[in-house]
C-alpha positions in Angstrom: 25.9 -15.9 2.8 24.9 -12.3 2.2 27.3 -10.2 0.3 25.8 -7.0 1.8 27.7 -5.6 4.8 27.4 -3.2 7.6 30.4 -1.5 9.3 29.5 -0.9 12.9 32.0 1.1 15.0 31.5 2.1 18.6 33.7 3.9 21.2 32.7 3.6 24.9 35.9 5.1 26.4 38.2 7.7 25.0 41.8 7.9 26.2 42.9 11.3 27.5 46.6 11.3 27.1 47.0 15.0 27.7 46.3 15.0 31.5 48.5 16.7 34.1 47.7 16.2 37.8 44.1 15.3 36.9 43.5 18.3 34.7 43.6 18.4 30.9 46.4 20.2 29.3 45.4 23.4 27.4 43.9 22.6 24.0 43.0 19.1 25.1 39.4 17.8 25.5 38.4 15.2 28.0 35.7 12.9 26.7 33.5 11.3 29.2 32.8 7.5 29.0 29.8 6.4 27.0 28.6 3.3 29.0 25.7 2.7 26.7 27.9 1.7 23.8 28.7 -1.7 25.1 25.0 -2.5 25.4 24.0 -1.1 22.0 26.8 -2.7 19.9 25.5 -6.3 20.3 21.9 -5.2 19.9 22.7 -3.4 16.7 24.8 -6.3 15.4 21.9 -8.7 15.8 19.4 -6.2 14.4 21.4 -5.7 11.2 22.0 -9.5 10.9 18.3 -10.1 11.1 17.9 -7.9 8.0 20.3 -10.2 6.2 23.5 -8.2 6.5 27.0 -9.4 7.4 28.2 -7.2 10.2 31.8 -6.1 10.8 31.7 -4.9 14.4 34.7 -2.8 15.5 34.6 -1.9 19.2 36.9 0.8 20.6 38.8 1.6 17.3 41.8 3.9 17.5 42.4 6.5 14.8 44.3 4.0 12.6 41.5 1.5 12.8 38.9 4.1 12.0 40.9 5.2 9.0 41.4 1.6 7.6 37.8 0.4 8.2 36.1 3.6 6.9 38.3 3.6 3.7 37.6 -0.1 3.0 33.9 0.3 3.6 33.5 3.4 1.4 35.5 1.9 -1.4 33.8 -1.5 -1.2 30.7 -2.3 -3.3 29.7 -4.7 -0.6 29.3 -2.3 2.3 25.9 -0.8 2.3 25.7 0.9 5.8 28.3 2.6 8.1 27.0 3.1 11.6 29.2 4.9 14.2 28.6 5.7 17.9 31.0 7.9 19.7 31.7 11.5 20.7 31.6 14.0 17.8 34.3 16.6 17.4 34.2 19.9 15.4 36.9 22.5 15.0 36.0 24.4 18.2 36.8 21.3 20.2 40.3 21.6 18.9 40.7 25.3 19.8 40.8 26.3 16.1 39.5 29.6 14.8 35.9 30.6 15.0 35.8 30.6 11.2 36.9 27.0 11.2 34.3 26.3 13.9 31.5 27.1 11.4 32.8 24.6 8.9 30.6 21.6 8.0 32.9 18.9 9.1 32.2 16.5 11.9 34.7 14.0 13.2 34.2 10.7 15.0 36.4 10.7 18.1 38.3 7.4 18.1 39.4 5.5 21.3 42.8 7.2 21.2 41.1 10.6 21.3 43.1 11.9 18.3 40.9 13.1 15.4 42.3 14.1 12.0 42.9 12.3 8.8 40.5 9.3 8.5 38.0 10.4 11.3 36.2 13.1 9.3 32.7 11.7 8.8 31.8 14.6 6.4 34.7 13.6 4.2 33.4 10.0 4.3 30.1 11.1 3.0 31.6 13.2 0.2 33.8 10.3 -0.9 31.0 7.8 -0.8 29.0 10.0 -3.2 31.7 9.4 -5.8 31.3 5.7 -5.6 29.1 3.6 -8.0 26.9 2.1 -5.3 24.9 3.9 -2.6 26.0 4.0 1.0 24.1 4.9 4.1 25.8 6.6 7.1 24.0 6.2 10.5 25.8 8.8 12.6 25.3 8.8 16.4 27.6 11.7 17.4 27.0 15.1 18.9 26.3 17.7 16.1 26.0 14.8 13.6 23.7 16.8 11.5 26.7 18.4 9.8 27.3 15.2 7.9 23.7 15.4 6.5 23.9 19.0 5.3 27.0 19.1 3.1 26.6 22.0 0.7 28.3 20.2 -2.1 25.6 17.5 -2.1 22.5 19.7 -1.7 22.3 20.4 -5.4 22.6 16.8 -6.5 19.3 15.3 -7.6 18.0 12.5 -5.4 18.2 10.0 -8.1 21.9 10.7 -8.6 22.9 10.7 -4.9 25.0 7.8 -3.7 25.7 9.0 -0.1 22.8 9.1 2.4 22.8 10.2 6.0 20.6 9.6 9.1 22.1 11.8 11.8 21.3 11.7 15.5 20.8 15.4 16.0 21.2 18.8 14.4 24.5 20.4 13.3 24.9 22.3 16.5 23.3 20.2 19.3 24.5 17.3 21.4 23.2 13.7 21.2 22.3 12.1 24.5 22.8 8.6 26.0 22.8 6.7 22.8 19.0 7.3 22.4 19.4 7.6 18.7 21.1 4.3 18.2 18.6 2.7 20.6 15.8 4.1 18.4 17.5 2.8 15.2 17.8 -0.7 16.8 14.1 -0.6 17.7 13.1 0.3 14.1 15.5 -2.3 12.6 13.9 -4.9 14.8 10.4 -3.8 13.6 11.6 -3.9 10.0 12.8 -7.5 10.4 9.4 -8.4 12.0 6.9 -6.7 9.7 8.7 -4.4 7.4 7.0 -1.3 8.9 3.9 -2.6 7.1 5.4 -1.9 3.7 3.6 -3.3 0.7 4.8 -6.8 -0.4 5.2 -5.2 -3.9 8.2 -3.2 -2.7 11.6 -4.8 -2.2 12.9 -2.2 0.3 11.3 -0.2 3.0 11.0 3.4 1.9 13.5 6.1 3.2 10.7 8.4 4.5 9.0 5.6 6.3 12.2 4.5 8.1 13.3 8.0 9.1 9.9 8.9 10.4 9.8 5.7 12.4 13.2 6.4 14.0 12.0 9.9 15.0 8.9 8.5 16.5 10.9 5.9 18.4 13.2 8.7 19.7 10.2 10.6 21.0 8.8 7.4 22.7 12.1 7.0 24.5 11.7 10.5 25.9 14.4 12.2 23.8 14.0 15.7 22.5 16.6 15.1 19.7 15.5 15.8 16.2 16.9 13.7 13.3 18.8 15.4 10.6 18.8 13.4 7.4 19.8 13.8 3.8 17.3 16.4 2.4 15.0 15.1 -0.3 12.8 16.8 -2.9 9.3 16.0 -1.6 7.8 17.0 -5.0 9.5 14.1 -6.7 9.3 10.4 -6.2 12.2 9.1 -4.1 14.5 6.5 -5.7 14.4 3.0 -4.5 17.2 2.9 -1.8 18.6 -0.5 -1.0 19.3 -0.1 2.7 16.3 -1.7 4.5 15.1 -5.0 2.9 11.4 -5.6 3.2 10.7 -9.1 4.7 7.2 -9.0 3.3 8.4 -8.6 -0.3 7.4 -11.3 -2.7 9.4 -11.7 -5.8 6.5 -11.7 -8.2 7.2 -10.1 -11.6 3.6 -10.0 -12.4 2.7 -8.1 -9.2 5.6 -5.7 -9.7 4.4 -4.9 -13.2 0.8 -4.5 -12.0 1.9 -1.9 -9.4 3.6 0.0 -12.2 0.2 0.5 -13.8 -1.5 3.8 -13.1 -3.6 3.6 -9.9 -6.9 4.5 -11.5 -6.4 1.6 -13.9 -4.9 -0.9 -11.4 -8.0 -0.6 -9.2 -10.0 -2.6 -11.8 -7.7 -5.5 -11.2 -8.2 -5.3 -7.5 -12.0 -5.1 -7.8 -12.0 -8.2 -10.0 -10.0 -9.9 -7.2 -7.2 -10.8 -9.7 -4.2 -8.8 -8.4 -2.4 -11.6 -6.6 -3.7 -15.0 -7.7 -5.3 -16.1 -10.9 -7.7 -18.4 -9.1 -9.2 -15.4 -7.3 -10.7 -14.3 -10.7 -12.9 -17.3 -10.4 -13.6 -16.6 -6.8 -14.8 -13.0 -7.3 -16.0 -12.6 -10.8 -19.5 -13.9 -11.1 -21.4 -14.6 -14.3 -23.1 -11.8 -16.3 -22.1 -13.5 -19.5 -24.8 -12.1 -21.7 -24.2 -8.6 -20.4 -20.5 -9.0 -20.9 -21.0 -10.1 -24.5 -23.2 -7.1 -25.2 -20.7 -4.6 -23.8 -17.6 -6.4 -25.3 -19.2 -6.3 -28.8 -20.0 -2.6 -28.3 -16.5 -1.7 -27.2 -15.1 -3.3 -30.4 -17.6 -1.6 -32.8 -16.9 2.1 -33.1 -20.0 2.5 -35.4 -22.5 2.1 -32.6 -23.6 4.7 -30.0 -21.0 6.4 -27.9 -22.5 6.0 -24.4 -23.3 3.0 -22.2 -24.2 3.1 -18.5 -24.3 0.1 -16.2 -26.3 0.5 -13.0 -27.9 -1.6 -10.3 -28.2 -2.1 -6.6 -25.1 -2.5 -4.4 -23.7 -6.0 -4.9 -25.3 -6.5 -8.3 -21.9 -7.0 -10.0 -21.2 -3.6 -11.7 -17.6 -3.5 -10.8 -16.9 -7.1 -11.6 -18.5 -6.6 -15.0 -16.5 -3.5 -15.9 -13.3 -5.0 -14.3 -13.6 -8.0 -16.7 -13.8 -5.7 -19.7 -10.8 -3.5 -18.6 -8.6 -6.5 -17.7 -9.3 -8.1 -21.1 -8.9 -4.9 -23.2 -6.5 -2.5 -21.5 -3.0 -3.0 -22.9 -1.1 -2.0 -19.7 -3.0 -4.7 -17.8 -2.6 -7.3 -20.6 1.2 -6.6 -20.6 1.5 -6.9 -16.8 -0.9 -9.9 -16.3 -1.8 -11.6 -19.5 -3.2 -14.6 -17.5 -6.2 -12.6 -16.5 -7.3 -12.1 -20.1 -6.5 -15.8 -20.8 -8.7 -16.9 -17.9 -11.6 -14.7 -19.0 -11.3 -15.9 -22.5 -11.4 -19.5 -21.3 -14.6 -18.8 -19.5 -16.3 -17.3 -22.6 -14.4 -15.9 -25.6 -17.5 -14.0 -26.8 -17.5 -11.9 -23.6 -13.9 -10.7 -24.0 -13.3 -7.4 -25.8 -10.3 -7.0 -28.1 -7.0 -5.4 -26.8 -7.3 -1.7 -27.5 -4.4 0.7 -27.3 -6.9 3.6 -27.1 -8.8 2.1 -24.2 -8.4 4.2 -21.0 -9.8 3.2 -17.6 -10.7 5.3 -14.5 -11.8 3.9 -11.2 -13.1 7.0 -9.6 -13.2 6.0 -6.0 -11.9 9.1 -4.0 -10.5 10.8 -7.0 -11.2 14.4 -8.2 -11.4 16.0 -11.6 -7.8 17.2 -11.9 -6.5 13.7 -11.0 -8.8 12.1 -13.5 -7.9 14.5 -16.4 -4.2 14.0 -15.7 -4.6 10.2 -15.8 -6.7 10.3 -19.0 -4.2 12.5 -20.8 -1.4 10.1 -19.8 -3.3 7.0 -20.9 -4.1 8.5 -24.3 -0.5 9.7 -24.6 -1.4 13.3 -24.9 1.6 15.7 -24.2 1.3 17.9 -21.2 2.4 21.5 -21.0 4.7 22.3 -18.0 2.9 24.0 -15.1 -0.4 23.9 -16.9 -3.1 21.5 -15.6 -5.4 19.8 -18.0 -8.9 21.2 -18.5 -11.9 19.4 -19.9 -12.0 21.7 -23.0 -8.3 21.0 -23.7 -8.6 17.3 -23.4 -11.7 17.1 -25.6 -9.9 19.2 -28.2 -6.9 16.8 -28.1 -8.9 13.5 -28.3 -11.2 14.9 -31.0 -8.2 15.4 -33.2 -6.9 11.8 -32.7 -6.9 9.6 -35.8 -9.2 7.0 -34.1 -11.9 7.3 -31.5 -10.7 6.4 -28.0 -12.7 4.5 -25.4 -13.1 5.1 -21.7 -14.4 2.7 -19.0 -15.3 4.8 -16.0 -16.4 3.0 -12.8 -17.5 4.0 -9.3 -18.8 7.4 -10.3 -20.9 7.4 -7.1 -17.7 6.9 -5.0 -15.7 9.8 -6.5 -14.8 12.9 -4.5 -17.5 15.0 -6.1 -19.6 12.5 -8.1 -22.3 14.9 -9.3 -19.7 17.6 -10.2 -17.9 14.9 -12.3 -21.1 14.0 -14.0 -21.8 17.6 -15.0 -18.2 18.7 -15.8 -16.7 15.6 -17.3 -19.0 12.7 -18.2 -22.0 14.6 -19.8 -19.7 16.9 -21.9 -17.7 13.8 -23.0 -20.8 11.8 -23.8 -22.2 14.6 -26.0 -18.9 15.6 -27.7 -18.7 14.9 -31.4 -15.7 14.7 -33.8 -15.5 16.7 -37.0 -16.5 13.5 -38.9 -19.7 13.1 -36.9 -18.5 10.2 -34.7 -18.7 10.4 -30.9 -15.5 11.9 -29.5 -15.2 9.1 -27.0 -16.8 5.7 -26.5 -17.8 6.0 -22.9 -18.9 3.2 -20.5 -19.9 4.3 -17.0 -20.6 2.2 -14.0 -22.6 3.9 -11.1 -25.4 3.4 -8.7 -28.7 4.8 -9.9 -29.7 7.5 -7.5 -28.8 11.1 -8.2 -27.4 10.5 -11.7 -30.6 10.7 -13.7 -29.3 13.0 -16.4 -26.6 10.5 -17.3 -28.9 7.5 -17.1 -31.6 9.2 -19.2 -29.1 10.2 -21.9 -27.9 6.6 -22.1 -31.4 5.3 -22.1 -32.5 7.6 -24.9 -29.9 5.8 -27.1 -30.6 2.3 -25.9 -27.4 2.3 -23.9 -28.6 1.8 -20.4 -28.0 -1.6 -18.7 -29.8 -2.0 -15.4 -28.5 -5.2 -13.7 -31.6 -5.3 -11.5 -33.7 -5.9 -14.6 -32.0 -9.1 -15.6 -34.4 -12.1 -15.3 -34.1 -14.1 -12.1 -33.5 -17.3 -14.1 -30.4 -15.8 -15.6 -29.1 -14.6 -12.3 -29.8 -18.0 -10.8 -27.8 -19.7 -13.5 -24.8 -17.3 -12.9 -25.0 -17.8 -9.2 -25.0 -21.6 -9.5 -21.9 -21.5 -11.8 -20.1 -19.2 -9.4 -20.8 -21.4 -6.4 -19.8 -24.6 -8.2 -16.4 -23.0 -9.0 -16.0 -22.0 -5.3 -17.0 -25.3 -4.0 -14.7 -27.2 -6.3 -11.8 -25.2 -4.9 -12.6 -26.1 -1.3 -10.9 -29.2 0.1 -14.0 -30.3 2.0 -16.1 -30.2 -1.2 -13.6 -30.9 -4.0 -13.5 -34.8 -4.0 -15.4 -36.9 -6.6 -17.6 -38.3 -3.8 -18.8 -34.8 -3.0 -20.0 -34.0 -6.6 -23.6 -34.5 -5.8 -23.2 -32.5 -2.6 -21.6 -29.6 -4.5 -24.4 -29.6 -7.1 -27.2 -29.7 -4.5 -25.6 -27.0 -2.4 -25.1 -24.7 -5.5 -28.6 -25.3 -6.8 -30.4 -24.6 -3.5 -28.3 -21.6 -2.7 -28.9 -20.0 -6.1 -32.6 -20.8 -5.8 -32.9 -19.3 -2.3 -31.2 -16.0 -3.4 -33.5 -15.5 -6.4 -36.9 -16.8 -5.2 -38.1 -13.4 -4.2 -37.5 -11.0 -7.0 -39.1 -8.1 -5.2 -36.4 -8.1 -2.5 -33.6 -9.8 -4.4 -31.8 -6.6 -5.3 -31.8 -4.8 -1.9 -28.3 -5.9 -1.2 -27.3 -7.7 -4.4 -27.3 -11.5 -4.6 -23.8 -11.7 -6.1 -22.3 -9.9 -3.1 -24.2 -12.1 -0.6 -23.1 -15.2 -2.6 -19.5 -14.2 -2.4 -19.6 -13.8 1.4 -21.6 -17.0 1.9 -18.9 -18.8 -0.1 -16.4 -17.5 2.3 -18.5 -18.6 5.3 -18.6 -22.1 3.9 -14.8 -22.3 4.3 -15.3 -22.4 8.1 -18.7 -23.9 8.6 -19.0 -27.7 9.1 -19.3 -29.3 5.6 -22.4 -31.0 4.4 -22.0 -34.8 4.5 -25.1 -35.8 2.6 -27.2 -34.2 -0.2 -30.0 -33.6 2.3 -27.6 -31.7 4.5 -26.4 -29.8 1.4 -29.9 -28.8 0.5 -30.6 -27.6 4.0 -27.3 -25.6 4.1 -27.9 -24.0 0.7 -31.5 -23.1 1.6 -30.2 -21.4 4.8 -28.2 -18.8 2.9 -28.9 -15.4 4.4 -30.9 -13.1 2.0 -29.1 -9.9 2.8 -25.6 -8.5 3.5 -25.9 -7.8 7.2 -27.0 -11.4 7.9 -24.4 -13.1 5.8 -21.6 -10.9 7.1 -22.6 -11.6 10.7 -22.8 -15.3 9.9 -19.2 -15.4 8.6 -17.5 -13.0 11.0 -19.4 -14.2 14.0 -18.0 -17.7 13.5 -14.4 -16.5 13.6 -12.1 -16.4 16.6 -11.8 -12.9 18.0 -15.0 -12.1 16.0 -15.7 -8.8 17.8 -12.1 -7.6 17.2 -12.2 -8.7 13.6 -15.5 -6.9 13.0 -14.1 -3.7 14.6 -11.1 -3.8 12.2 -13.4 -4.3 9.2 -15.6 -1.4 10.5 -12.5 0.8 10.7 -11.5 -0.1 7.1 -15.1 0.8 6.1 -14.3 4.5 6.8 -11.2 4.5 4.6 -11.1 7.0 1.7 -9.4 6.7 -1.6 -7.0 3.7 -1.8 -7.4 3.0 1.9 -6.1 3.3 5.5 -2.6 2.3 6.6 -2.3 -0.1 9.6 -1.7 2.8 12.0 -5.0 4.5 11.0 -6.9 1.3 11.5 -5.3 0.7 14.8 -6.4 4.3 15.8 -10.0 3.7 14.8 -10.8 0.1 15.6 -10.7 0.3 19.4 -13.6 2.7 19.2 -15.7 -0.2 18.1 -14.1 -2.9 20.3 -12.5 -1.3 23.4 -11.2 -4.7 24.4 -8.5 -4.3 21.7 -6.8 -1.9 24.2 -7.0 -4.3 27.1 -3.6 -6.0 26.7 -1.8 -2.9 25.5 1.4 -2.4 27.4 4.1 0.2 27.6 7.5 -1.6 27.1 10.9 0.1 27.5 12.7 0.3 24.2 9.6 0.0 22.1 8.8 2.8 19.6 5.6 3.9 21.2 3.1 2.3 23.6 0.9 0.9 20.8 3.2 -1.7 19.3 1.2 -4.6 20.9 -2.0 -3.1 19.5 -0.4 -2.7 16.0 0.7 -6.3 16.0 -2.8 -7.5 16.9 -4.3 -5.4 14.2 -1.9 -6.9 11.7 -3.0 -10.4 12.7 -6.7 -9.4 12.3 -6.1 -7.8 8.9 -4.6 -11.1 7.8 -7.6 -13.0 9.2 -10.0 -10.6 7.4 -8.1 -10.5 4.1 -11.0 -11.9 2.1 -12.9 -8.7 2.8 -10.0 -6.4 2.0 -8.3 -4.8 -1.0 -4.8 -3.3 -0.7 -3.1 -0.3 -2.2 0.3 1.4 -1.7 0.7 4.8 0.1 3.3 7.2 -1.2 5.7 6.2 1.6 5.3 2.5 0.6 2.9 1.6 3.4 0.2 -1.0 2.6 -3.3 0.6 2.5 -6.5 -1.3 3.3 -10.1 -0.8 2.2 -13.1 -3.1 2.0 -13.6 -4.9 -1.2 -17.1 -3.6 -1.8 -18.8 -0.3 -1.2 -22.0 -2.0 -0.2 -20.1 -3.6 2.6 -18.5 -0.3 3.6 -21.9 1.4 3.7 -23.3 -1.3 6.0 -20.4 -1.2 8.4 -20.3 2.6 8.5 -24.0 2.5 9.5 -23.5 -0.4 11.9 -19.9 -0.3 13.2 -20.6 -1.7 16.6 -21.4 -5.4 17.1 -25.1 -6.1 16.4 -25.6 -7.4 19.9 -24.6 -4.1 21.5 -27.8 -2.1 22.4 -25.8 1.0 23.2 -22.5 2.5 22.2 -19.7 1.1 24.2 -17.6 3.9 25.7 -13.9 3.4 26.2 -13.3 4.1 29.8 
């Protein structure tokens, strides 16, 4: 049984003892009944229980009950949330002076109608802050915002605050009809269902994501109330607040450590397909053993030239190649996920570079110069001056004075925010910089597409440092493709048995042969990318039963990305909707789109996604059905997706390969549509 508790107190009817002939005595307030409380209490009770809480429900508490239960809850390490629904009383309700009326205090009116010692919610908040464990107060009272704006707590840093408040309305406005608690219940139910799409790497749903969802739910219910919450410093990262458990959280120490790695470094793990499961390294990293050996040897030998550039057509394997080097050599990744290096070493120890404390890594997708300079300075442990951003000149001066030459693996230059500006202002100066002892200031390895970056490619080529993956002999590519497909097939239940060995071999041989038999067109889309997706299609296609069937199936592999994508996606249930979701993700920038953004874009490419959308009373917005369907489609298309984490904890989605994104951006509508489908 859970040890975490919620105290839930609600008052539907307040006694009015000071009545004379139907009129209140002077100084007495008559509180109207709150019929909604009796409906909301059981709904909230169930919603909190579905999050794993024990709930102490206290209906119609008098002043003594409020005093006892609030004191016990605040002083207890077990109580995590206090939720109250009633009338709210301030000094003016008690005919006190106008000076007192401007005080911060807000009282919960108990069933007996007598406020005073023990009913002061503002005092509860102040007291809770002094306790060792954090407590959340969910306050559905008129003028509840006073409890969220206590002056004594406004100067406490977020990381030291132990009392947090979500209040129904502002310090001076009423709350209406329990709409706030109804919105809270709706959001709690959503959290229990899907965690508000919070990343599985986070144990709790973030504060800002929850409070924003409650406000949106309030608006969907037709309320004009505006939440007042504990103010936070938006310039700082919020502490992890333990109020809303994320049901999608996976207790995976490895994953948690990886998410602590800087985003520009962590992206290499995702591109290698190794973030979640070690066997996905085998699924997504394909061959290139001789090129890996060449680059790994160069990274370990500071006496050779300082610049290497890897280029090639989309899908040629640039990112997998650089990802393997970074995952084997970057100490932050080795510390978080040593199994990736172990796996790569088992494949071929000669192709694995040595762990290097001076190896930095930047995946440039969607990133600008300032972000990259800041990350490099942090990775090379260079001290930053307060309020002074890094410049290229400052960073070069710092690294040129380091005792040893650092190394940098820089991938996806062509996907950066300003790729040509980065080439001119960062990479070319870095490649040409020399230390006082004559050595290159940095050992620089860059991965990029070819077009538009001739100055960088020419500089690398002039020092025999250019590796064009399109120039690799077809026989070597064929060998790598065959090895990759054999690994994929051996992991598929329909092909893994000993009796399927000859079928596996025939299928891998014929597929590799088909993808490399026409060198003139082989690199238009990249045979490695096509092979990856064809391997995914084989998961759902009827398996070959005989070697002749295997030979025919392998020879039928599409020769380009559009054909193989349509083959796989077209064989899926809801294929038009799935394709629309992937097309929406193709337009994502940086680390990706959240679920809400994909839900906003995907119906443009498949209007039928809107067909079953309904407006349901009590739901936070009319698009909850659409969002749930999008979640299902994202799960179905997970092979094609990589995930990141937004600042509010939301899961971000993007396509696993830029070549795939380019195609779907150019062809977002189903290929059988001859004209754009308008949403009418």
